[in-house]
C-alpha positions in Angstrom: -58.2 25.0 56.4 -61.1 25.7 54.0 -63.3 28.7 54.8 -66.5 28.0 56.7 -69.7 27.8 54.6 -72.6 30.0 55.7 -75.0 28.0 57.9 -72.6 25.1 58.6 -71.8 24.0 62.1 -68.2 25.2 61.8 -69.4 28.7 61.0 -71.9 28.7 63.9 -69.2 27.4 66.3 -66.9 30.2 65.1 -69.6 32.8 65.6 -70.3 31.5 69.1 -66.6 31.5 69.9 -66.2 35.1 68.9 -69.3 36.1 70.9 -67.9 34.4 74.0 -64.5 36.0 73.6 -66.0 39.4 73.1 -68.0 38.9 76.3 -64.9 37.9 78.3 -63.1 40.9 76.9 -65.9 43.3 77.9 -67.0 41.8 81.2 -63.9 40.0 82.5 -64.1 36.5 84.1 -67.4 34.8 83.7 -68.9 31.4 84.7 -70.1 28.9 82.2 -73.7 29.6 83.3 -73.2 33.3 82.8 -71.7 32.9 79.4 -74.6 30.6 78.5 -77.1 33.2 79.7 -75.4 36.1 77.8 -75.1 34.2 74.5 -78.3 32.2 74.7 -76.4 28.9 74.5 -77.4 25.8 76.4 -75.2 24.6 79.2 -73.8 21.7 77.2 -73.0 23.9 74.3 -71.4 26.5 76.5 -69.3 23.8 78.1 -68.1 22.6 74.7 -67.3 26.1 73.7 -65.2 26.8 76.8 -63.4 23.5 76.4 -62.6 24.3 72.8 -61.4 27.8 73.5 -59.3 26.6 76.5 -57.7 24.0 74.3 -56.9 26.7 71.7 -55.2 28.8 74.4 -57.7 31.6 74.1 -59.4 31.1 77.5 -58.0 30.2 80.9 -59.8 28.9 84.1 -59.2 31.5 86.8 -60.6 31.1 90.3 -64.2 30.5 91.3 -67.3 32.5 92.0 -67.7 32.1 95.8 -70.2 34.9 96.3 -73.4 32.9 95.8 -75.2 30.1 97.6 -74.3 26.6 96.5 -71.2 25.1 94.9 -68.6 27.6 93.7 -68.7 28.1 89.9 -65.5 27.9 87.9 -64.7 31.3 86.2 -63.2 31.6 82.8 -61.2 34.6 81.5 -59.7 35.7 78.2 -56.1 34.5 78.0 -54.5 38.0 77.7 -51.1 36.4 76.9 -52.5 34.7 73.7 -51.3 37.7 71.7 -49.3 40.9 72.1 -49.1 44.1 70.1 -46.9 47.1 69.9 -47.4 50.8 69.4 -44.9 53.6 68.7 -45.4 57.3 68.9 -42.7 59.1 66.9 -42.1 62.8 67.5 -39.2 65.2 66.9 -38.3 64.7 70.5 -37.9 60.9 70.2 -39.8 57.6 70.2 -42.1 56.2 72.9 -43.0 52.5 72.5 -45.4 50.3 74.4 -46.5 46.7 74.3 -50.1 45.6 75.3 -51.5 42.1 75.8 -54.7 40.9 74.1 -56.9 42.5 76.9 -55.4 45.9 76.1 -53.3 46.1 79.3 -50.0 47.8 78.8 -47.3 45.4 79.9 -44.1 47.2 78.9 -42.9 50.6 77.7 -39.7 52.4 76.7 -38.7 56.0 75.8 -35.9 56.8 73.4 -35.1 60.5 73.1 -34.0 61.8 69.7 -30.2 61.7 69.1 -28.6 63.9 66.4 -28.0 61.8 63.3 -30.0 58.8 64.5 -31.5 56.8 61.6 -35.2 56.0 61.7 -34.8 52.3 61.6 -32.4 52.3 64.5 -34.7 54.5 66.5 -37.7 52.2 65.9 -35.9 49.0 66.6 -34.2 50.3 69.7 -37.4 51.7 71.2 -39.4 48.6 70.3 -36.8 46.2 71.7 -36.8 48.2 75.0 -40.5 47.9 75.3 -40.7 44.2 74.5 -37.8 43.6 77.0 -39.7 45.5 79.7 -42.7 43.2 78.9 -40.5 40.1 79.2 -40.9 39.3 75.5 -39.0 39.3 72.3 -39.6 41.3 69.1 -40.9 38.2 67.3 -43.6 37.7 69.9 -45.6 40.7 68.7 -48.5 40.0 66.4 -48.7 43.5 65.0 -47.1 46.9 65.3 -48.7 50.3 64.6 -46.4 53.3 64.2 -47.7 56.9 64.7 -45.9 59.8 63.0 -46.8 63.4 62.2 -47.9 63.8 58.6 -48.7 60.7 56.6 -47.0 58.3 54.2 -48.2 59.0 50.7 -49.9 55.7 49.5 -48.7 56.5 45.9 -45.0 57.2 46.7 -44.4 55.7 50.1 -42.8 58.9 51.3 -43.6 60.8 54.4 -45.4 64.1 53.7 -46.5 67.1 55.8 -43.8 66.4 58.4 -40.5 68.0 57.3 -39.7 68.7 61.0 -39.3 64.9 61.7 -35.6 64.2 61.1 -34.4 61.0 59.5 -37.9 59.9 58.2 -37.8 61.0 54.6 -35.8 58.4 52.8 -37.7 57.0 49.7 -36.6 53.5 50.9 -37.6 53.9 54.5 -40.7 51.7 54.5 -38.8 48.9 52.8 -36.0 49.2 55.3 -38.4 49.0 58.2 -40.2 46.0 56.7 -36.9 44.2 56.5 -36.1 45.0 60.1 -39.5 44.1 61.7 -40.8 40.6 61.6 -44.5 41.4 62.3 -47.1 43.2 60.2 -46.6 46.9 60.5 -49.1 49.7 59.9 -48.3 53.5 59.8 -50.8 56.1 60.8 -51.0 59.8 61.4 -50.6 60.7 65.1 -53.7 62.8 65.3 -55.8 60.1 63.6 -54.7 57.7 66.3 -55.7 60.1 69.0 -59.1 60.0 67.5 -59.1 56.2 67.5 -58.3 56.3 71.2 -61.2 58.7 71.8 -63.6 56.6 69.6 -62.7 53.4 71.4 -62.2 54.5 75.0 -63.0 58.2 75.4 -65.3 61.1 74.6 -66.3 59.9 71.1 -67.6 56.5 72.0 -70.9 56.0 70.2 -70.4 58.8 67.7 -70.2 58.2 64.0 -69.3 61.7 62.8 -66.8 63.8 64.8 -63.7 66.0 64.5 -60.8 65.8 66.8 -58.9 69.1 67.1 -55.3 68.6 68.3 -52.7 71.1 69.5 -49.3 70.1 70.7 -46.1 70.6 68.6 -48.5 71.4 65.7 -52.2 72.0 65.0 -54.0 69.0 63.4 -57.3 67.4 63.1 -58.7 63.9 62.6 -61.9 63.5 60.6 -64.2 60.5 61.4 -67.1 60.2 59.0 -69.6 57.4 59.2 -67.5 55.8 61.9 -64.4 55.6 59.8 -61.3 57.7 59.6 -61.1 59.9 56.5 -57.5 60.2 55.3 -57.8 61.8 51.9 -56.1 60.9 48.6 -52.5 61.4 49.9 -53.2 60.8 53.6 -53.2 64.6 54.3 -56.9 65.1 55.4 -56.9 66.9 58.7 -53.6 68.8 58.2 -55.4 72.0 59.2 -52.2 73.8 60.3 -51.8 74.6 56.6 -55.3 76.3 56.3 -55.2 79.9 55.1 -57.2 81.9 57.7 -58.2 85.5 58.3 -56.0 87.2 60.9 -52.7 86.1 59.4 -50.9 86.9 56.1 -51.2 84.3 53.4 -48.4 81.7 53.8 -47.0 80.5 50.5 -44.9 77.4 49.8 -46.5 75.9 52.8 -44.9 72.4 52.5 -41.4 74.0 52.3 -42.2 76.2 55.3 -43.9 73.3 57.1 -46.5 75.7 58.3 -49.6 77.6 57.3 -51.9 80.4 58.3 -53.8 78.4 61.1 -50.6 77.1 62.6 -49.1 80.6 62.6 -52.3 82.1 64.1 -53.1 79.5 66.8 -50.2 77.2 67.3 -48.5 76.7 70.7 -45.8 79.2 69.8 -48.2 82.1 69.8 -49.3 81.7 73.4 -46.5 83.7 75.1 -47.1 86.7 72.8 -50.9 86.5 73.4 -50.3 86.4 77.1 -48.0 89.5 77.1 -50.6 91.4 75.0 -53.1 90.9 77.8 -50.8 91.6 80.7 -50.3 88.0 81.7 -46.8 87.2 83.1 -44.9 84.7 81.0 -42.8 82.4 83.2 -39.5 80.9 82.2 -39.9 77.8 80.1 -40.2 74.7 82.3 -37.2 72.4 82.1 -37.7 69.1 80.3 -35.9 65.8 81.1 -35.2 63.7 78.0 -34.6 60.5 79.9 -34.0 57.2 78.3 -35.3 53.8 79.5 -38.2 51.7 80.5 -41.5 53.6 81.2 -44.1 52.7 83.7 -47.4 52.0 81.9 -49.2 55.1 80.8 -46.2 57.5 81.0 -44.6 59.3 78.1 -42.1 61.7 76.8 -41.7 65.2 78.1 -43.1 67.9 75.8 -40.9 70.3 73.9 -40.2 73.7 75.4 -42.8 75.6 73.3 -45.5 73.2 74.3 -44.4 73.2 78.0 -44.5 77.0 78.1 -48.0 77.1 76.4 -49.3 74.5 78.8 -48.1 76.4 81.8 -49.7 79.6 80.6 -53.1 78.1 79.8 -53.2 76.0 83.0 -52.5 79.0 85.2 -55.1 81.1 83.4 -57.7 78.4 83.5 -57.2 78.2 87.3 -57.9 81.9 87.6 -60.3 82.8 84.7 -60.8 86.4 85.4 -59.2 89.8 84.5 -56.2 89.5 82.2 -56.3 85.7 82.4 -59.8 85.6 81.1 -58.9 88.1 78.3 -56.0 85.9 77.4 -58.2 82.8 77.2 -60.8 84.6 75.2 -58.2 85.8 72.7 -56.9 82.3 72.3 -60.4 80.9 71.9 -61.0 83.4 69.1 -57.9 82.3 67.0 -58.8 78.6 67.6 -62.3 79.2 66.4 -61.1 81.0 63.3 -59.8 77.8 61.8 -62.2 75.4 63.5 -65.1 77.2 61.9 -63.9 76.1 58.4 -64.0 72.5 59.4 -67.4 72.9 60.9 -68.7 74.6 57.8 -67.5 71.9 55.5 -68.1 68.7 57.6 -71.0 69.7 59.9 -69.9 67.2 62.6 -72.0 66.1 65.5 -69.1 66.5 67.9 -65.7 68.2 68.2 -63.2 66.6 70.6 -60.5 68.9 72.0 -57.3 67.1 72.6 -53.5 67.6 72.8 -51.6 69.0 75.8 -52.1 72.7 74.8 -55.9 72.7 74.3 -56.4 70.4 77.2 -54.5 72.8 79.5 -57.2 75.4 79.0 -59.8 73.1 80.6 -63.4 74.0 80.8 -62.9 77.8 80.7 -61.2 77.6 77.3 -63.7 75.0 76.0 -66.6 77.2 77.0 -65.1 80.3 75.4 -64.4 78.4 72.2 -67.9 77.0 72.1 -69.3 80.5 72.4 -66.9 81.9 69.8 -67.7 79.1 67.4 -71.4 79.8 67.7 -70.8 83.3 66.5 -68.9 82.5 63.3 -69.9 78.9 62.3 -73.2 78.0 60.6 -73.7 74.9 62.7 -73.1 74.3 66.4 -71.5 71.0 67.2 -71.0 70.1 70.8 -67.4 70.6 72.0 -66.0 68.2 74.5 -62.7 67.6 76.2 -60.8 64.5 75.3 -61.0 61.8 77.9 -57.8 59.8 77.0 -55.3 61.8 78.9 -52.2 59.5 79.1 -50.4 59.4 75.7 -53.6 59.4 73.5 -51.6 58.9 70.3 -49.7 55.8 71.7 -53.0 54.5 73.2 -54.6 54.9 69.7 -51.7 53.0 68.1 -52.2 50.1 70.6 -56.0 50.1 70.1 -55.6 50.0 66.3 -53.2 47.1 66.5 -55.5 45.3 69.0 -58.5 45.7 66.8 -56.8 44.0 63.8 -55.2 41.3 66.0 -58.4 40.4 67.8 -60.1 40.0 64.4 -57.5 37.4 63.6 -57.1 35.7 67.0 -60.8 35.5 67.7 -61.6 33.9 64.3 -61.5 30.2 65.3 -62.7 29.2 61.8 -59.2 29.5 60.4 
């Protein structure tokens, strides 16, 4: 249909529709009277609006408000089944997929561990089909899919960069092959960027326009949010801080071939056992991991690799007893983390730094406090350091949030 003209009744109706849908998304079920009060619409106009949205399948009548004197008021809710989206978190250990309805509720998940020689398209479709089956849907029912990977797809060449450790994802025709296999619109985003999306929408960065998210799991990375928007850089590589040359480690050359750099070598998860031994902290045997396959309960995810599991165990134990050798160990790790973070702070001057990823999170408040103190000694500005608040699969949650934002823009636009 033709686009609505500014000031016309069709545009005003579309604006009111969107406002009501956003209110139902935020507040949950509301009565006609309450919607009218929150939007400033008259009762007849609110009634017409709800009838219109109900006919469009965007709103459903759900129960009554029986907690007040007088007749019970009919309640209306967003029809969460009006659209579904998918998110995938791709790591060297495998693929975790999830499906969410329009309200953001995860309704199905699936985990597929990496298999030697597995092709990327086969991994994606198998994990996605497992998740949509767990949700009682089919692949074609999804409105949008967001796929998270390490590194980034170069917008000029279409090839994955900064992630040579991800097997099977480096074919020059991969994006075309995935487009042919997937019937819905697909977006690709860096995994750490999506963790930042999750924190911006649901967690510690809500209400903040300029922040950095520092991530440490299988690798060190950062997401840069400037003016409320992700900054990706010319090739998508903004935030690949693991490649930073830093004092305290010899200069790493041919970094893309080595898939590492000074900051990664100085402060990555792999250094934690050595730092612990240097300070007299006992290093336990690496925890066993279970690469199971199958449907996931909502919010769960893949087990970490052995390096990450070992680092998490060390930091968690030291954070629980932050004194003596354990405190020295935490302080030493805070120093190497601050060494690279100081460069980001000097260049970007962010309001906030969100600490995320399993490794940094395991250090808890003791590590965060030590890192804040160390950064104050070596950085020109002093952003506030906060722990990430999205604890369950933040990358996957960010993929779903990104897909939901675009899908709601389309579904909530009743002028189309």
